[in-house]
C-alpha positions in Angstrom: -45.2 18.2 -63.1 -41.9 20.1 -63.5 -42.7 22.3 -60.5 -43.3 19.3 -58.2 -40.0 17.8 -59.4 -38.2 21.0 -58.5 -39.8 21.1 -55.1 -38.8 17.5 -54.5 -35.2 18.2 -55.6 -35.1 21.2 -53.3 -36.4 19.2 -50.4 -33.9 16.4 -51.1 -31.0 18.9 -51.2 -32.2 20.5 -47.9 -32.6 17.1 -46.3 -29.1 16.1 -47.4 -27.7 19.3 -46.0 -29.5 18.7 -42.7 -28.1 15.2 -42.5 -24.6 16.6 -43.2 -25.1 19.2 -40.5 -26.4 16.6 -38.0 -23.4 14.4 -38.6 -21.1 17.3 -38.2 -22.8 18.4 -35.0 -22.6 14.8 -33.6 -18.9 14.6 -34.3 -18.4 18.0 -32.7 -20.4 16.9 -29.7 -18.3 13.7 -29.4 -15.1 15.7 -29.6 -16.4 18.1 -26.9 -17.3 15.1 -24.7 -13.7 13.7 -25.1 -12.3 17.2 -24.3 -14.5 17.5 -21.2 -13.4 14.0 -20.0 -9.8 15.0 -20.4 -10.3 18.3 -18.6 -12.1 16.5 -15.8 -9.2 14.0 -15.4 -6.7 16.9 -15.4 -8.7 18.7 -12.7 -8.8 15.6 -10.6 -5.1 15.0 -11.0 -4.3 18.6 -10.1 -6.7 18.5 -7.1 -4.8 15.4 -5.8 -1.5 17.2 -6.3 -2.8 20.2 -4.4 -3.9 18.0 -1.5 -0.5 16.3 -1.4 1.3 19.7 -1.5 -0.8 21.0 1.3 0.1 18.0 3.4 3.8 18.5 2.6 3.5 22.2 3.5 1.9 21.4 6.9 4.7 18.9 7.6 7.3 21.4 6.6 5.8 24.0 8.9 5.9 21.6 11.8 9.5 20.6 11.0 10.5 24.3 10.8 8.9 24.8 14.2 10.8 22.0 15.7 14.0 23.4 14.3 13.4 26.7 16.0 11.7 28.8 13.4 9.9 31.6 15.1 7.1 31.8 12.5 5.5 28.5 13.3 6.7 27.9 16.8 3.2 28.4 18.4 1.5 26.1 16.0 4.1 23.4 16.5 3.7 23.6 20.3 0.0 23.3 20.0 0.3 20.3 17.7 2.8 18.6 20.1 0.5 19.3 23.1 -2.4 17.8 21.2 -0.4 14.7 20.4 0.7 14.4 24.0 -2.9 14.6 25.2 -3.9 11.9 22.7 -1.1 9.6 23.9 -2.1 10.3 27.6 -5.7 9.4 26.7 -4.6 6.2 25.0 -2.4 5.2 28.0 -5.3 5.9 30.4 -7.6 3.7 28.3 -5.0 0.9 28.3 -4.6 1.2 32.1 -8.3 0.6 32.7 
């Protein structure tokens, strides 16, 4: 009977260790989920900042072209011509 008691004690100890390990892994998993959510939010925020900076950069390129910067002069002229065509189209639509 003593052998069976030892086996049962050993099984109880192993089960207790397994439960402890499961609890530890669940807490670790929860911490990782929180960290992932934080990283996702950071990436989203940085992506929005990048988009805003790209827009500002394009605006600055156009402004530099209007001020006489040689680097972006061609792009600025193309953009102005495109805007003029759109305005002409709108005027033509209103005239009809």
